[in-house]
N, C-alpha and C positions, 0 to 999 in steps of 0.2 A: 525208305529213304526220304520220301516226301514228308512224312510225319516228323522225322528227325530234323529236317530243315525248318519246318514250321515251329517246332519247340525251340530251336535256336533263335529264330526271329522273335518269338514271343519273349524269350528270356532277355534278349538284348533290349527290346522295347521297354520292358519293365525295369531293367537296370538303368537305362538312360532316363526314363521318365521319373524314376525315384529320386534322382539328383536334380531334376528341374526345380527351379524356384528356390534353391538353397544357395546362399552366398558361399563363394569359395573361402577357405580359411584365410583370415587376414593376418597381416604382419603382427598386429597386436596379440592375436591368439598365440603365435609362436613366442613372443616376448613373455606373455603371462605364463606359458608352460615352462619356459626356461627359468623364470623367477621362482616358480614353485619348486623346481629341481634344486635351486640354490638355497632355498629357505632353511634356516637353522645355523648351527655353529660349525665353523671350520677351523681346524688347528693347523698352524704352520709346522711343517716338518723340516724344510731346509730351503735354502736359496742358492742360486748360482749367478755369479757375476765375474767377468774378466778372468775366467779359468779357475776361480776359487769357489768352493762350496762352503756355506755357512750353516751351522746348526746352533740351536739355543738349548741350554741345559737348565733344569730347575723350574722352568715355566715355559709356556708356549704362547707366542703371539697368536692372536685369534681374530677372526672375522665373524660377525653375527649378522646374517641377512634376515630381516623381518619386513615382509611386504616390499615396499619400494625404498627401504632404508637399509644402510649398512653401518655397522659400528665396528671400529677397530679397538682392540684391547689386548689383554693377556690373561692367561689362565694358569694358576698355580695348581698343582695336584690337590684334588679334594675341595676346591673352592669354585665359586662362581666367577664369571668373567669380570675383570676390572676394566671398565670402559674408559677410553681416552677421547676419541672423537667419533662423531657420527654425522650422517647426512644422507641425502638421496643418492641413488645410483641409477644409471641407465645402461641398457645393453641392447645389442643388435645381433641375435643369433643367426641372422640370414647372411652376414658378412663372412668372408673367409680371409684371415681368421676372424672368429667371433669377437665383437668389440664390447668393452665395458668401461664406463666412466664413473668415478667416484667424485662427489663434491662433499668434502669433509670439513668440519669445523671443530677444532680442538678448543679446550677451555681458553677463554680470553684471546683467541686467535681469529684471524680472518679466514673466510672460506677459501679453500684451495681445490681446484679440480685436477684430477689425475686421469689422463687418457690411457686406456690399456686394451689389451687383448687377452682372451682366455680360452681354455679348453676345459670341458667338464665331462668326465667319464666316470659314471657310477659314483663312487665315494671319493674321487680324486679331483681336485681343482688346481689348475696351473694357470698362473697369471703373470703378465709382464706389463709394466707401466712406464710411461715417460716420466721425466722429472716433474714434480708439482709445478703447475702453471705453464708447462710447455704447450705449444700449439699443435704438435703432431704426435701421434701415437706410434709405438713400435709396429712395424709392418710384418714381422715374423718373430718367432721365439729364437733370439740370438743373444746369448749372455755376454757377447762382446759389445753389444750396443745398448742393451737394457737388462737390468736385473730380472731374473725369473724366480718366481716364488711358488712353492709347492705346499698345498694344504690337503688335509684329509678330514673326514667326519670323525668325531670321537667315537670310540667303541662303546656300546651300551653295556 
């Protein structure tokens, strides 16, 4: 019994001492990991607003996340993305719901910031944004208050 207690104490000491001197994960680490998960092309599947569901046929609105930049565009079957506007984005995965902000500039237009919230589950992305230029973001996913947009990764 005494040797089992000694083994337990030694194991605890090694476990605790192994983490000494290491910084705890920072908020930036969580943001970088989440940005990595968003990286790539996302295709719009549908939206919900005011009790109505909208779908697009013949092409798909798209978002392309590259590093700290997002590009809005559309994709026709068999073609590359047609880009409309792009700019930096910021997110905070530590909030509930998670927050995301786009600052986009379309051709010959001024920059506009959209404040939003998002959910990211494997290959599904759900977002809801305030109107461009609004000072407050949606507080929850409620199609009566703000449009909800659904995206998926394209199948390979």
